[in-house]
N, C-alpha and C positions, 0 to 999 in steps of 0.2 A: 436688466431695467429697461423697459420700452420707453422711448421719448417721442412725445408728440409735438411736432413743430409748431402746432397751433395752440399749444397750451398757454393759458393766459399769464402764467409765471413769467414768460418771456416777453410779455407786452409788445408783441409784434416784432421782436428783435431788438427792442431797446434795452433789454436786460439778457446777459448770457452768462453761463457758468464758467467764468474766467479762472483758470488754475494759476496761471503767472504770465507776466508780461515783462519784456526786457529788450534792450537795444544791444545788437551784437552783429556778428558777420554771418551770412548764410554759410552753412558748412557742406552742403551736398548739391549735387546736380549741376544744372546749367548756370545757375546763379552763384555758385560757390565763390566765396570771398568777398561778396557785395554786402555793404552794410544794409541793415533792415531793422524795424521794430517788430519783434515777435510777440504774438499772443497765441498762448496755448489754451484751448477750451477743453474743460474737463468732461469726461464721459466718453466711453468706447466700449462696444461690444463685439468688435472684430477678434480681439484677443490673440495677437501675435506672441509666439512663444519667446521671440528675441527682444521684444519691446523694452527699450531702456527708460520708458516713463510709464510703468505699470500703475504708478500711483495716480495717474490720470484717469484710470478706467471707471472708478466709481463715481457716477455723476452726483450722487447724494453728498458727496464730500464738497461740492462746489455749488452752493446756492446762487442763482442768477443774481448778477449785480448790474447796475446801470453802466453803460459803456461809454457815456460822454467823457469820463476821465481818460479812458484808453484813447478815444479819438484825439483829445487835446495832446496827450503825450506824443502820440505818433505824428501829429501835425508839426509839433515843435522840435522834432528831431532833425539832424542834418540831412539824413537820407529820407527822402519823403516816399518810402516804401513800407508797406506792412506785410508780414507773412502770418497768416492764420493757420494754425497747426492744431494738433491735438494729443490725446483724445482723437475724436472723429468729428470734424467740422460739418460734415454732411448731415449730422443729426439735428442741426438747429436752423432756425430762421435767420439768414444772414443778409437779406436784401437791404434792410434798413442801415445796418453797419456799413456795408460797402458803398451804398449811395452817399451816406454822410462823408466817408473818407474820400471818395472821388470828387465830391464837391469842395473839399478842402485841398485838392491837388495832390492826394496821397495814391500812390500806385498800389493796387491791391493784388496780393498773391495768396494762394491757398495750397495747402498740402493735404491730400485726402486719399483714402482708399477707393473712394467712388462707390461705396457699397450701397448708399442712399441717394435720393435726389438732392443735388447740390444746388442750394439757392444763393443768391448774391450775383453781382456783377464783378468779373475778375479780369484783371489784366494779364494774369499767368496762373494756369492751373497745372500743378504738378500732381500727377496721379501715380500713386503707388499701390497697385492691385494686390489683394491677398486671396489666396486659394480658398480659405475657409469662408470668405465672404466676397465673391467675385463681384467686380464693378458692373454698374448698370451701363448699357450702351450708350445711353445719352452722355455719361460722364467720360467714356472713352472718346466720344466725338468731340467733347470740349477740351480735351488735354492738350497742353502746349508741350508737356514733358512727361514721358512715361518713365518712371524709375522703379525698376524691379529688384527686390532684394534676393540675393542668391546665397543659399546655404550650402547646397550640393549641386552636382552637375545636372541632375534631372530637373532642377528648377528652371534650367534654360528653356525647357519645352513650354513652361508656364509663360515665360517671358515672350517667346515667340508667338504663343497664342494670342496674347494681349495685343502685341506689336501688329498683328494681322487685322486688328479691329480698329486701331486708332486712325486719325486723319493723316494724310500723306505728309503734312508740315511738321507732324509731332516729332520732337527730338527723343531718341532712345538712349537710355542709360541702364547699365547693369551695376548694381552696388553689392559688394560683399557684405554679408552680415558680419558685423564686427567681431564676434567671438570665433568666427570661422575664417577670417580673412587670410591668415597664413596658410590655411589648407586649401582654399579656393582661388587664390590670386593667380597662380600659374594657369588654371583652367580658363579664368575669365580673360587673362592677357591674350592667350591663344585663340580663344573664341573671338574676341574683338578684331584681332589681326585678320582673322579669316572671314569675319562678317562685319565689314566696315560700316554698315548702317548704325551700329551701336558704338557708344563710347562708355568708359568706366566712370562711375562716380564713387568717390572716397568720402567717408565722414571726417572731413578735414577739421572740423571744430574739435574733435577728440584729439587730434594731433597737436592742435594749437591750444588745447586746454581752455577753451572758452565755452559759455553756454550753447 
């Protein structure tokens, strides 16, 4: 399903296909362990085989809804931080959403594959590139954090290829794919010890048994 950011059903970003929203702790990457309000947008055509939210892929299941309630809830949480994830956020017009949140003093973060033009004003961009839909260079340039999912040793070449394209300040993380973590952890541990520009990210929320 091709999504047009200019489609009138989004009303310039005043409506978005929200799958779920909840307050929890960030489970991965640089901000792991910090509280944030999460908003998962439905719709994704990247199609990662290991995705643990495949129910988010079909955008037709999530008709666009007004985002004012989301803004109100995020604003009233103790942690004035929102994380927009998916699905794939870069499919949608997000300028209005982020502008409203920032005016309310909410820090804006996004997790994206970067496969499409990313709209919105972001305090933190976590880019998780996928081979089947490589990220645009403009999104590599914007990334504050590069988080590459590793299933097998040869995926490290993909990680390095993307690391060579991000800005020098971008933080680099290798994350074992959850179902392969026991098989790949020794490889990642040794790789990071030898290539110290990288850190390891773990899906801590799964260990903590939180959303």
